[in-house]
N, C-alpha and C positions, 0 to 999 in steps of 0.2 A: 483255796490257797491258804497255806498255814505256815507260819514262821514261829519258832520258839522265842519267847520273850526273855529278857535279861532278868537276873535276880536283883537288880538295883531296886531301891525303895520305890514302891508303887506311887507314892505321893509325888515324887520328883518327876517320874515319867508322865503321870497324868497332867501335871502342871505344864510340861513341855507340849503335850498334845493340845491342851486348851489354848496356849499362846499361839500355836501354829494355826489353829482354826480361826482365832481372832484375826490374825494377819490375813488369812484367806478371805474372810468376810469383808475386810476393808478393800481388797483389790478386786473382788468379784464384781461383775456388772450388777448394777442396781436393777431388781426385777419388778410381778403382777397380782391381780386379785383373784379370790377364789371363785370358782364356777363349777358347774356339774361336769365339765369335760376336761379341765386343765391337767389333771394328774394321771399319768399312765405309769405302768411298770410295777414291779414287785419291790416295795420299800425295804423288806427284810433282806432280800438277795442283793439289792443295790448297796445297802450299808455294810452287810457282813459277808456277802458272797456265800460260798458253799460251807464256810466255817460255822454258819448258823444251823446247819443240819446235822444233828447227832453229835455235837461237840459239847462236852461238859465245861463248866466254869463261867466266869464273868467276862463280858465284852461290852465295850462302849463305842458308839459311833456318833460323830458330830458332822452335820452337813449344812452347806449353804446352797440354796437353790434360787433360780431366777425363772419366773413365769411371766409371759407377756401375751396379752390377748386383746382383741377388739370385738365388740358386738353391737348390734343395732344398726339400722339404716341411717346414713347421714341425713336423709330427707325427713326422717321422723325423730331423730335424736340418737346419738351414738355414744358409747362408752369405750374409753381406752383404759385398760386395767393392767397394773404392774404390781408384782409382789416379790419381795425378797424375803425368803423364809429360812430361818435357822432352826434345825431340828436336832434334838439329842435323843438317841436311842440306846437303851440299856437292855442287856439280855443276860439271863442266868440259866445255864443248863443244869437242871437238878440231877439228871443222869443222862445217859446217851439216848433216851427216848423222849424226854419231856424238857421243853425249854419255855421260859416265861419272858415276855417282852413288855417294855413300856416306852412309848414315844411321846415327847413333849416338844411341840413346835412354838416358835415365836415369830410373829409376822410383822413386816413393814410394808404397808400398802399405799399405792397412789392410784387415784381414780379421777380421770378427767372426763367430764361430760360436756358434750357440745349439742346445742339445739339450733335449728334453722333460725336465722335472724338475730341471734344473740351470741355474745362472746362465750368461749369455753370457760368452765369452772373446774377447779381442781381441789381435791382434798387429800390429806395424808393422815393415815392412822397407823397405830402400832399396838401390839399387845399379844398376850398368849393366845394361840389357837387351841383347838380341842385336843387334849391328850388322848392317846389310844393305849389300851391294855389288852394283850392277847396272849394266847398260849399255842404251842406247837407240840404235836405228838407224832412220833414216827410210827406209822402203821405197819410197815413192812420193809425189809432190807434183804439184800443178797450179799454174798461174800466173794472176794477175790479168791482164786485158788492159791493154795500154799499159805493160808493164814495171813494175807497181806492187808486185811481190813475190808471195809464195806465197798462194794462196787456200785450198788444202786440202792435207792431208798425212796419210799413214798411217804409223804408227811401231810398231816391235816393241820390247818391253822384256823382258829376261831377266836373272835375278839369283839370288842366294843369300842366305839369312839364316843367319848364322853361329851356332854354339853358344857364343859367347864371353861371353855375359852370365852373371851370378851365378845358379847353380842349386843351390847347396849351403848356403844360409843356415840357420843353426841357432839355436835359442833353448833354453836350459836343457839343452844337450847333445844335443838332438834336432833333426833336419831338419824345418823347418816345412812346412806343407801346400803342395802344388804351386802353388796359386793365390796363395800368398804369396811365391813365388820371383820375383825380378826378371827372370830369363831362363828360357828353356824347356829349355836344355841339349841342344837338338837342331838339326840342320841341315835347313832347308827350301829348296826350289827353287821359283821362281815365274816366271810370264811373263804378259804381256798384249799385246793389240793396242789401239792408241789412234788415233782419227780426229779431226782438228781441221779445222773448216770456218769460214772467215771470211765472215760474211754481208755485212759492209761494214766501214768503218773504225771503227764504233762497237760492233759486236757479233760474237759468235762462238758456235759450238756445238761441244762436246767430248763424245765418246763413247768409252768403253773397256770392255773385258771381259777377264777373265783367270782364272787358276787357280793355287792355291798347294798344293803337295804337301808335307806335313809329315813330319818324321822323328821318331824315338823317342829319348828321353833315356836316359842310362845307368841311370836309376832305373825305366825301363820305361814312363814316361808318354809318350803321344802325343796332341797336340792334333789335332782333326779337320781334315782337308783341306777347302779352301773354294773356291768359285767366286764371282766378284765381277763386277758390272756397274755402270756409272755413266753418267749423262747429265747434262750441265751446259750452261746458257745464260749467257753473260757479256755484259753491256751497260755501256758507258761512260756514266756519268751526268754527267761534267764533266771539266775538265782534270786534276783530282786524285782523282776518285772513280769507282770501278767497283762494280758489283753482280753477283752470281752467284747462281743458283738451281740446285740439283742434286737428283737422285734417286739414292740409293746403295742397291744391292741386294747381299745376301750370303746364300749358302747354305753351311752348314758341316755336316760329318759329326759324329757324336758322338765325344767324347774316349775314348781307350783308357787305362785307369788303371794297367795292369800289363802285363808281358811276355806273360801268358797271353791277352791280348786282351779282358779284361773292359771293357765299355762303361759309361760314366757316362750314365744316362738323363736327367739334368738338364743336358745340354750339347747344342749343335748345333741345327740348324733353320734357318729362313729369316727374314729381316728386311729391311724397306725403310725408309730414312730419307729425309725431305725436309730439305734443307740450304740455308738462306739464308746468304749470305756478303757481307761488305762489305770493300772494299779501298780504302785511302787512301794516296796518295803523300805522304810527309813531306819529300820533297826529298832531294838528295844521294844518290840511288840507293836510298833506304830506303822500303819499302812496308809499312804496317801492315795486318794481316788479322784479321778476327773472324768466327767462324762458329758455328752451332749445328746439330747433327744431331738431328732430331726424329723418333723412331720413329712411323711412320704405319701400317705393316702388320707384324704379328707372326705367325710360325708356328713358335714355338720348342718344343723337345721338353721334356716333363716340367714341372717347376716352375722357371720362369725369369722374371725381370723386368728389362727393359732400360729405362734412363732416357736422357734427352738427353745427348749428348756435346758438350762445350764446347771450343772451340779458339780460341786467340789466338796470333798469331805475327808475326814480322817477316821480310821478305825483303830481302836486300842485293844489289843488282846492281852489280858492280864495273865501272867504266868501262874501256873498251878503250884 
């Protein structure tokens, strides 16, 4: 989806976008904590759509997401995790084959722990999560007949998740549980292949698949490595309105809780979400997005409950 931006001063339009996202963050449901299985989907396609593939120039996306999960047996001790996450994504297309990206998340977390025979305890933390830096290269593309532009393209994405988020939050002089930490304290590397096919001027199909190799923090914790796959169909409903339906798959290994390699039996497994999304052009290069990831197939290890993931965001397409 692509709309031409206004020639109005960029600062004024960016301020409008930031204010709108702040308002959305206030009204959005309060969300959950990080785990090896919480996040599915392609974050670049979610934030920028097909405009992230082979389009030059600068783009900015701001998102508010809500995650909600429970894990652990009530008989042995259970955790209820909620996270509200604000994420800024900036991209710059150097030319129509190479694009650079940077994602910076900020997390608000609530973790409630209940043990048999005792009252539940709750903690709340906030801070920057781990920024990601990655690049995209178009490996191949085909053309529409009659010089109408690219019909299909195959792109490679490679990147690193830095360990720069907060991973040493303490309360009462003690470090809080790993699931209450805004950052993982570890370096991950990831990559995927993405294929985009324009059916016609109103619709497109997007497919991606990739792998994330996780690192170990200085506290000995290692989130499970994961494989992801996504299929999306986008259809333009009108001059300002687009619809998208996606299937998002994730399979994650179990988390390792210490340097000795002890596994957490209530982490990891497989999950499939169905994700309807609506995109609205607000004019002046601003696009409003709203999506809900609905779990439809669960194959999770141990005692885990995954709930719907809610996402609202704005994308700002700077005029060239």
